[in-house]
Residue, then its C-alpha position, 0 to 999 in steps of 0.5 A: m538358739q542354733v539354727r544349722e541346716k543338715k541334709f538325710t536321706v530317705k535311707s539316713i532317716i530309717e537307718n537313725t530310725e530304727n537304731g532310735n537316734i531319730t525320735y517322733d515323741h516330742p510334746m509339741q508334736r501331734k498324734p501320728g496318722q494325720w495325713d491320708k493316703e491321697q496327702q502320702s501318695l502326693l509326698i511320693h509323688s513330689i519326690l520322684a518327680g523332682y516337686a519342692v518338699p518343705q524343710t523340716y526342723g528337729l531338737q539335736l540331742y546330743d552335742n557334737y552329733d548330727y544323726a540323733f534328734s528328736v522331730l520337732d516338724g516333719k513327723q509325717r513327711f518322714t513316717t509317709v516314707y518310712d512306711f512305705v519303703h518298708d511297703g506299709f501303704s500303695l500308691v491310689d490312683d490316677m497318680p501321675v506318671v512319673t518321669i525321669r530323665k536317664r542319660h544313654v551313651i550311644t556311637d554314631d555312624n563314625g563310632n564317636k560316642r556322646g550322650k543323649f538324654v532319654n525321657h523315661e515313663y513310669d505309672i507308679s498308681n496302686k502301686k507300693f515301694s516293692e513293686l516300683d522300678e529299680t530306679l523309683k525305689e533308689t530315687i527315692k532312697d537316694f532323696p534329702f530331706t533338708v533339716m533344721l537342727l535346733s541345739d542350745c535350746t530353751d523351752e521357751d524357745i522351743e515353743n516359739q519356735f513350734f509357733r512358728l512354725n504352725n503360724g497358718t497352717p491348719l493345727t488344730k485348738d485342740q493340738k496348738t493347746r498342747v504348745i501353751l501347756g508345755d511338755e510336762l504336762a502334756q505328757f501327763l495328758d498323754t499318759q491320762e490319754q493311754t489309760e484303760f477308760f480313755n483307751k477303752k470306756a471314752y466314747f470319741t471316733n479315730n478323727q476326734r483322737k487324731h486332733g487333739e478332743v481327747q485332751t480338752c476333754i481331760l483339760q475341761t475336766l480339770m477346769l471342774i475341779m480345780d479352783y478356777s473361775y471358767k467362762d464356759l468349756s469352748n475351744n478357746a476358754v480350754m486355751d486360756f486354761a491351759d496358760w493359766f494352768r501352768k503357771n499356777h498348778k501343783p504336782s499334787d493336782l495332776e495326782y488329784c486328777a490320775d486319781i479321779f480317771s481312776k476312779l472313773n474307770e473302776a465305776v464304769p463296767e467293760s463291754k465290747k464298746p464303749h457307750k455312746l453317750m461316754k463323751k465329752t459332753n458328759i465326761p467331765i461332768l461325770a468325772y467332777h461328780i467322783q468327788t460329790a460320790d466320795e463326799i456322800g460314801m457311795e462306792m464305785d459299782e453303785y456310782g457306775k449304776k448312777i451313771q447307766d441311770l443318767f444314760d437311760s434317761y436319754d432314750t424316755g427324753g430326759e432333762y439332763f438331754q434334752d435341754y442341756c445338752g445339744a446346741g450351746s452345751y459348753k456355754k457355762d449355763k448349760v454346763d452348771a445345769r448338767l452339774a447340778y441334775f447330775e447331783r440331784m440325782l445322786r443325793g437321792e433330791s428331786r427337782e422343787 
């Protein structure tokens, strides 16, 4: 692996983003929108006030061409300046005043000219880029980001580099799992996350989606439907499974999982908003028992009615939710109990 340091101004980053030379879709990257408005504003202030901004990392896309790369680390920084320059957001209240030192030429009483530095203060609170003084606009556009360009990399090199970059930073375990999975499986998860079921029928908050909990839900489902001896469905166990699955999966496993979620989508009727119980605790159970429905010849519309019956039992204090959900719901005994309970519902069996 080779690593070279290059400088890219904000203006250059914007131009190369718009023409497709800089891309932000590497599977190792986190979802967009990780930063809140205060974090975005702080970056803009750092640029204007002369604070150091951490270097970024990019994977060179073409030999002998530095301006085309896939961002490995720095996505939030690049997209923040891109959005701000395009008036995508205004800065927060109470931003510190920005002081710019300008050199002025003055003439003394004898007609001699000399340089004098004068401090100019600018209030940037609540302002969009278009509302800033021209001096500040140019300061932002001319700011140079340091990009460490990686080339001649194997997939293992990229994964190791990403781990090292994020060692000690607040990546969630859900997000770190993407690195363990590698490109192919991370892309599979992204494809599933964009399906109608996970977009419109599964109940995840924006924060949960941003932190990678949809992908964890998909992996928990795979843990159940694969021939895998799981100890529980915790994040640590999911990370262990990701490593095992990467080494042992076949293309047909991914096709099978995709088919199961497609059938679950068919079973769940459309509604204005997702049912609050169609969440990470229950989705793997419902997805797993698509197999049971197929085995007993149950059509997907009927399966959807069984799901609704299960959800209706929540308001009446049903055993499934009262005893097997809540605290400790990812422990193996409670997962197995939820699986067994719903299977009995499907087969019309009473508990002995």
